[in-house]
C-alpha positions as CSV (number, residue, x, y, z in Angstrom):
1,M,1.9,4.0,14.6
2,I,1.2,5.7,11.3
3,T,1.9,2.6,9.2
4,G,-0.8,0.7,11.1
5,M,-3.3,3.3,10.1
6,Y,-2.5,2.9,6.4
7,A,-2.3,-0.9,6.7
8,S,-5.9,-0.8,8.2
9,L,-7.2,1.4,5.4
10,L,-5.7,-0.8,2.7
11,A,-7.1,-3.8,4.5
12,L,-10.6,-2.3,4.3
13,L,-10.1,-1.7,0.6
14,L,-9.0,-5.3,0.2
15,I,-12.2,-6.5,1.9
16,I,-14.3,-4.4,-0.5
17,L,-12.4,-5.7,-3.5
18,S,-12.7,-9.3,-2.2
19,I,-16.5,-9.0,-1.7
20,R,-16.7,-7.6,-5.3
21,V,-14.9,-10.6,-6.6
22,I,-17.0,-13.0,-4.6
23,A,-20.1,-11.3,-5.8
24,L,-19.1,-11.5,-9.4
25,R,-18.3,-15.2,-9.0
26,G,-22.0,-15.7,-8.2
27,S,-22.4,-15.7,-4.4
28,P,-26.0,-15.1,-3.6
29,I,-25.1,-13.3,-0.3
30,F,-23.4,-10.5,-2.2
31,K,-25.6,-10.5,-5.3
32,W,-26.3,-6.8,-4.7
33,F,-22.6,-6.1,-5.4
34,A,-22.5,-8.0,-8.7
35,F,-23.7,-5.2,-11.0
36,G,-22.0,-5.2,-14.4
37,N,-21.6,-9.0,-14.2
38,D,-19.9,-10.2,-17.3
39,E,-16.7,-12.3,-17.9
40,D,-14.6,-9.2,-18.6
41,G,-15.9,-7.4,-15.5
42,A,-15.1,-10.4,-13.3
43,Q,-11.6,-10.7,-14.7
44,R,-11.0,-7.0,-14.2
45,A,-12.2,-7.2,-10.6
46,I,-9.9,-10.2,-10.0
47,R,-6.9,-8.2,-11.4
48,G,-7.8,-5.1,-9.3
49,H,-7.9,-7.3,-6.2
50,G,-4.7,-9.1,-7.1
51,N,-2.9,-5.9,-8.0
52,L,-3.6,-4.4,-4.5
53,I,-2.2,-7.6,-3.0
54,E,0.9,-7.4,-5.1
55,Y,1.8,-3.8,-4.3
56,A,0.6,-3.1,-0.8
57,P,3.0,-5.5,1.2
58,I,6.2,-3.9,-0.2
59,F,4.9,-0.4,0.3
60,L,3.9,-1.2,3.9
61,I,7.2,-2.9,4.7
62,L,9.1,0.1,3.4
63,M,6.8,2.5,5.3
64,L,7.3,0.6,8.5
65,I,11.1,0.6,8.1
66,A,11.0,4.3,7.3
67,E,8.8,4.9,10.4
68,M,11.1,2.9,12.6
69,N,14.1,4.8,11.3
70,G,12.5,8.1,12.3
71,L,11.0,9.5,9.1
72,K,8.8,12.5,10.1
73,A,5.1,12.0,10.5
74,N,4.3,14.5,7.7
75,A,6.4,12.6,5.2
76,L,4.9,9.2,6.2
77,H,1.4,10.6,5.8
78,S,2.3,12.1,2.5
79,Y,3.5,8.8,1.1
80,G,0.7,6.9,2.7
81,T,-2.0,9.2,1.3
82,V,-0.5,9.1,-2.2
83,F,-0.3,5.3,-2.1
84,L,-3.9,5.0,-0.7
85,I,-5.3,7.4,-3.4
86,A,-3.3,5.5,-6.1
87,R,-4.8,2.2,-5.0
88,L,-8.3,3.6,-4.8
89,M,-7.9,5.0,-8.3
90,H,-6.7,1.6,-9.6
91,A,-9.2,-0.4,-7.6
92,Y,-12.1,1.7,-8.9
93,C,-10.9,1.5,-12.5
94,F,-10.5,-2.3,-12.4
95,G,-13.1,-3.3,-10.0
96,F,-16.0,-1.2,-11.1
97,L,-15.5,0.4,-14.5
98,K,-15.1,-1.0,-18.0
99,Y,-12.1,1.2,-18.7
100,S,-10.5,4.5,-17.6
101,M,-7.0,5.4,-18.9
102,I,-6.7,8.3,-16.4
103,L,-7.4,6.2,-13.4
104,R,-5.3,3.2,-14.6
105,V,-2.2,5.2,-15.5
106,G,-2.6,7.7,-12.7
107,G,-3.0,5.0,-10.1
108,T,0.0,3.0,-11.4
109,A,2.2,6.1,-11.6
110,L,1.3,7.2,-8.1
111,T,1.8,3.7,-6.8
112,L,5.2,3.3,-8.3
113,S,6.4,6.8,-7.3
114,S,5.4,6.3,-3.7
115,I,7.2,2.9,-3.5
116,L,10.2,4.4,-5.2
117,G,10.3,7.4,-2.9
118,L,10.2,5.3,0.2
119,A,12.7,2.8,-1.2
120,V,15.2,5.7,-1.9
121,L,14.7,7.2,1.6
122,V,15.3,3.8,3.2
123,L,18.4,3.2,1.1
124,M,19.7,6.6,1.9
125,R,19.3,5.9,5.6
126,Y,21.4,2.8,5.3
127,A,24.0,4.3,3.0
128,A,24.7,7.1,5.5
């Protein structure tokens, strides 16, 4: 199942972002991952983590519905790859950098376009 692969990859990204937040909150176990530790960096890392949690579920639900309705593997991989790249861009921007307009806007645009594309495909399937 293709959706499962992307869910697993996104779960790995979530774990990395979670460890980063835990490190920035002062955990001695993950101290090595707390570089750039300041209040703004911690807040940005928390938002990067939260942002993935906000967008990934709806994307994966739409992807699973599209897969169950017979969307071709190439299309599923295209949407999954775009979404994963988008989330990596956004996560890197918020979790590890002070600021990057290209990564922030690019990640957001790709995230929303992949969700929109799958939403339209699923709607078209049910409208037919």
